[in-house]
N, C-alpha and C positions, 0 to 999 in steps of 0.2 A: 830774403828769410828774417832781417832786421826788421822790416816794416810789417812783416807778418806777426813777428812777437810783440811789437807795440801795440798792433791791433787788438792781439789777445789781451794784453796788458789794459787795455783802455777798459774793456767792459769787468776785468776783475778788479777795478780802483785801484790799481798800482799805481799809474800815473796819469797824467790828464791829457788832453788833446793829442795828436798825434805829431810829434816833433819831427825836424827835419833829420834825416840820415845826414852822415857824415859825408857819404860819397856824393851827395848832390851838390851840383854848380849852386852857388849863392845867386844866380841870376832866375831861378826857377822860383815863383813864387810860392807861398804857402797855400795859397788857393789852389792850385794845380796839386800840390801833395795831397791835400783833404778831398779833392775829387778824384785821384787814383786810389787813395785807400778806400773811398766809398765804392768806387767800381768793383774791386777786389773783393770788398766785403759781400756786395751783391752776388758775383759771381759765384764765391764759394759758399754763400747760404743757399742760392740753389743748387749746387754740384752735392752738396752734403744732405739737404732734404731730399734730393732724388735718390742718393745711394741708402740712406739710413730706411727710406720706404721699400727699394727694392730687397734689403738684408732683413727687414723685421715682417714683411708680407708672408712670407714661407713658414717662419717660425710663428706667427701669430696663427698662421691657418692651422698649422698642427694640433694646435691646443684649443681653438677656438672652432666650434663647428658651425657658427653662425656667420654666414657671409655679411651680413648687416652691421654686427659688431666690429668685424675685421675692419671694414672700410673704414668706421668710426674713429677705430683705432689708429689706421695710418693717417687719416685726415688730422689727429690729433698730435702724432709725430711731425707732420709736416709743418704746421701751424706752429708748434712750440721752435723748430728750428727758424721760422719766418720771425717769430718776436723776438727770439735772440738775435737775428742779423738786424733787425728794426732798430733792438737798442744799442747796438753797436755802432750802427749809422749816428745815431744821436748822439753818443760820447764824441764819435770822430768829430762832429761839428760843434763839439764844444758845450752841448746842452747838458744840466746838471737834473740826474734823475731822479733828485728830490723835488725839483719843482715841477718835472713833468708829472709827476705822482701826484702831487695837489692838483696841480691844473686839470689832469684826468679826473680826479675825484669831484672837481667842480665841475666839470663838465658833463659827469655822470649824473650829477643832482638835477642838472638843466633839462637834460633829454632823457632822463628816466622814464618820464610820463610816455615819451613819444617812442622809444624802445621798450615799452612793455610787452606790447604783442608779441616782439621777435624773442625776447627773454622767455616770454611763455612757452612761446612754439619749443625752445631749445630745452626748456625743462621737461615739456612734455616728451621731446623728443628722448630724453635720457629715461623717462619712466618707460616708453615703448619698447626700449631697447632692454630694460631691466626686466618687465613684465613677459614680452615674447607672445603678444596676441598673434601675430602673424610674422613670417619672413619674408624674406625675397625669393621668388618664385612661387608663393602662395598664391592660390586663389580666393579672391574675397568678395563681398557684397557687402555695400554701403546701404542697410536696410531702408534707412530713410528715403532714399530716391532710388532704389533698386537697380542700383549700377554693380556690375560684375565685371572682375577684370583680375590681371594678374599683377603682382608687387613686382615693380623693376628697380626701385631705390629706397632706401630709408636712410635718411640722414637726420641731423639734430633738428631741422626746422620743419622739414616737410616729407610725405610721404609720397612716392610717384607710383602711378597705376596705368599700367596699359589695359583698357576696356576692351569687351568682347565686340564691341563696334569700332575696332582699330582706330578708338581715339587715345589722346594723352591726358591723364588727368593728374593734377600737383593739389594735395590737398595739405594744408598747417596741420602739424601734431597737435597741436590744442583742439582742433577739430576734430581729428582721429580719434582722441581720448575722450570725447564728449557723445561720440556717437555709438550707436549698436553695429559692431562689425561681424559679418558672419565668415567664417574660415572653412572653406570647402577641403583643404588639402593639408588643415595643420597635424593630425593624425593620421586618418585613415582616407584615402580618397574615394572609397564608397559611399554612396547618397542613398539615403530613402526617399522615396518618393510615393505620393498616393493620387487617387484617383475615386471621384463619387460618383456612382451611377444609380440613378434613380428606375425602377422597373415597375410594372403594373403587377397589382395582387393575383392576377390571371395567368401571371407568368409562371412558367416552370423553376422554382428558385435553384433547386440543385442545380440543373442545366446550366442556368445563368452564372453561377458561382464557377463552376466547373469550364465553361467557355473563357471567362474574364481571364482567369489564371492561365490558362492556355494561351490567349491572346499575348499574355505580357513575356511569355516564355519565349514565343516566337521571335522575340525582338533581340538581335545581336546583341546589344549594350545591355541588357537585362540578365542578371544572376538567375540562374534557372533553379539554381539547389546546391546542397552542400551542407556543410558545418554551419551551425547557427553563428550567427554574428554578435558578439560581444560589443554592447553600448552601455559603458560604465560600469555596473555591477547586473545587467541586466543581458539577457541573449534573445536574439530575435530569429526566426526562419529566415532562412537565406532566400529561400525560393517565394515566387510571389504567393500572396495569401489574400482570400478574397473574403471579409467578414461581412455579417448583418450589423449596420449601423445603427438603424432606427425602423420603425414603420411610420411613416408620415401620412398626411391626409389622401396625398395623390399615388402614394406606391408604397415598396419598399425599397429602401436606401441600402445601397452596398456600397462597401469602401475597400479598394484593391490598394494593399500595400507591398512594395516591390521596392528592389534596390539595383541602382545602377551603377554598372562598373567605376565611371568616372564623372567628375560634375562638369566636365567642359562641353558636353552637349545635350544639357537636359531638356530643354524645349524639343530637341528633336526626336529625343527618346518618348516624350510624354505625347508627341502627335503620332509616333508610329504605333504606340499602345492603343491609342485612341480609335486610329483607324483598324486596328485589328480586332477590336472590339465592336465596332459599326458592321464590320463584314461579317462577324462571326454569329451577328444577331439577325442577319438577314435569312427569311426563309425557315426560322424556327418558330418554336411556340415562347420566345421570350420578347416582351414589348417593352421598348423604353419609354417610362411615363411621363407625361408633361400635362399641367392644367388644363382642363375643358372645363367650357360653360354652355349649359343647356337653356335656352331660352322656349319658353310655353305662352304661346297667346290665347285669349281667351275668344272664342268664336262668336259669343252671342252678340246681338245687334246693338244691344242698347237703347235709350229712350230719351228722348227730347219732348219736354212739356213747354208749349208756346200758348199764350192766350191769343184772343183775337186783336187786343191791341198791340202785340209785340213784344210784351215783356217776356222773362222767362223766371216765372216764380219758383220752379223745382228743377231749373237747372238741366243737365245732362248727365247720364250716366251711361258707362258702357264704351263704345266705337262714338267717334265723331259724327257720323251719319245721323241725321235725326229723322224722327217719326212724327208728323207734324200733324194736330188734332185743329179742326176748324177752319182751314184755309191753307193757302200753297204760299210758303214764305220766301222772300228774296232774301239771299245772304250778302251783307255789304262787305265792302274789302277787309273792315275790322274783324269780321266774323260773327257779327251779330244778326241773328233772322229778323226781317220785319216783314208785316204783311202789306201788300199792296192790292189796291182796289180794282186796278188795270187789268182788262180780261186779254189773254195771251190770244193773238189773232189767229196763231196757226194751230191752235186747240180747239177741239169740236167738244161740245158737251155731249 
């Protein structure tokens, strides 16, 4: 206990380095005394940090609803105890805290540029914890890369994300603050989806809208109806709603808007809705429009003017099949007709 009291007095500044207890034999060197004291400080630091984290974890969780802030607070307590133990070790070994502070200041000025990204990430982590754009367990999407996943952990330096592809993504908080992050589960897990369908002008418009809405209602994860869903100051129909978006060049553009119960299987829900729409249009007077191209060919024969010397003063018009006046031309590989004076032996006059 006397040794422990001296250790506490070391950090408080009342005495210098650890002195020799009176009950120790003179044969024990001072180095051994300092080593034992250092080991005792290390063990006590570890035990106290673990005890404080266990004691304060429940109390902090009672007053703080955010798991990320609870973890950061407990990490701060743990780091504070470790710093206390480190400074105590330095005093035990006879190091002056004033000189240490000066050395740390000089060292910080030298490596400040190197540590700037880390410091920036820590500051960004503080802002993330204060702004609360997402929380542990939320499903988010990084819009610039189209990556979606669940937030696993938020620290002062980085954010851990488990993607829907079963991969682990670690993003520095500095990058998270500069990116557009879409949170699917912050306030309400329901998400509204849309589907554009272009039908021909000859289709039955009323029947098409009805079949599209029924196709969405048939999907299990789609909200079929109920009270209007509030988004901000506006309220939208809970059930599928098909509206006329515009009259296009190739048909009428219909836009289906519907709500999915959860954001975790958006692609599956979209695929089921589109499959139902495709099957609902089969055998009906509703046809999906797509661009058509009609090609018209002129069936006139055309005419090619050829002189006796083989020149083409008038060129040719229409089809490339020439009608020759004044002789029978031969066509060279280059395509230019030439007259020949040779008589075809197989041709009778």
